[in-house]
N, C-alpha and C positions, 0 to 999 in steps of 0.2 A: 563581614556578616551583617552588621547593622546597616551598612550602606545598601546592600542587596535587598534587605527587607524594606528599607525606606523606598528604594526605587520600585520595588514590586507594588507596594501600597500606592505610590504615586501613579503608577501605570493603571492600577485598578480604579483609582479615583478619576483619572482622565477618561477611561472607558465609560465609567458610570456617568460622568458629566456629558459625554457625547450622546449616550442613550437618553439622558434627560432632555438634552437639546432637541433630539429627534422627536421625542414624545411631545415636547412643547410646540414644535412646528406642526405636528399632526393635529394637536389640540386646536391650534389657531385656524388651521384649514377647516376642521370640522365645525368650529364656531361660525366661520364665514359662510360655510355651506348651509348651516342651520338657519342663519339670518336670511340668506337668499330664499330658502324654502318658506320661512315664516312670512316674508314679504309677498311671495307668490301666493301663498294661502290667503293672505289678507286681500290681495287683488281679486282672487277668485271669489272670495266671500262677498266682496263689494259688488262684483259683477253679477253674482247670483241675486243679491238683494235688489239690484237695479232691475234685473229681468223680472223678478217677482213683482216689483212695484209697477213696472210698465205693463207686464203681462200681455204681450202682443198676441192677439187672437188671429189665427190664420183661418181662412174660409174653408176649413176642412169639410164640413157637411156639404157644401156646394160641390167640392171636388168629388166626394163620394157619390153624389147624385149624378154627376157627369159620367162616372165610371159605370154606375148602374144603367144609365141610358145606353151607353155603348154596348153593354152586354145584353140588354133586352130592348129590341126595336119597338115593342108595343108601349113603352113608356116615353113620355115627352115632357119637356119642361114648359110650364105655363109662362108666357112672357112677363106677366105681372109679378111673378115670384120665382124663387129658385127651387120650389118644391116640385118633385116629379109628379106627373098626373098620368093615370092609366088611360090609354087610348082604346078601350074596350072594343 
């Protein structure tokens, strides 16, 4: 009777130990994933900071004026500037 109880407790302890090992492995995986995501976030933040610092300006007003010219044949671009001029 004592031996059966001892073996049952030992089996329960082994099962509990396996569960704890599984939880520990999962915890390590989650920590590694969290570290990767933290590094990725830092990289994105640095990239955003650099983009804000450089602030590349695209010639969008010029592109819009070209689009307007293609839609309205009475507009033309003055050669000296990129501003559309009305050909009245």
